[in-house]
Residue, then its C-alpha position, 0 to 999 in steps of 0.5 A: m544932669a543927675a549922675d545916678k539917672s539914665e538919659g531916659a529917666f524922668r527928672t524932678i524940677g529940682e534936678l532939672a533946675a540944678d542941671l540948667g543952673l537955674p532957680q526952680h521958679i524960672l522953670r515954673y514961669w517957663e511952663t506958663r509962657f511955653p505951652q510946649l513945656r508940660p511936665l507930668t504932674r503927680a500928687g501934690n503937684r510934683r513935676y516930673y520932666r520927661p526926656e523931651d521936656v528936658a531937651l526943650a528946657r535946654r533949648i529954651d535956656q540956650a535961646l534965652n540965656r546964651d543966644g539973646y532971644t526974648i521970651k516972645g522971640v523964643q515963643k515965635l521960634l517954637a510956634d514957627k519951627g517947633a523948636a528953638p535953634a540948635p546951639v552954636s558950638a565954639p569954634a577951635s581956631g580964628g578961621d573957624m570963628l570967622a566962619a561961625l560968625a558969618r553963619i550967625r550973620d546969615q541966620l540973623k539976616a534970614a530971620l530979619a527978612e522973615g519977620 
């Protein structure tokens, strides 16, 4: 995130891309695939991402690039629940790891049972 901007500040596509570690064209592509992601556009088609757009882009990035969802899977999640799943934090110990894996297994079972 840009160090000189507050949490509530709008972000340019370059700032958001750098924050997520993605090329700008990926964000533009996501705008075509996820209707919920709609930054403000100004003169010259400059994009300005609101804080809620930034949060949504982070959730999409988490689901696609870390949780292993496909574009279609994230579209379904957003349509069904209005938001991608919350990120899973890394557990501190081996016992915590087993509990975290058991939770993930249960979430996957529930998701497969629904679809």
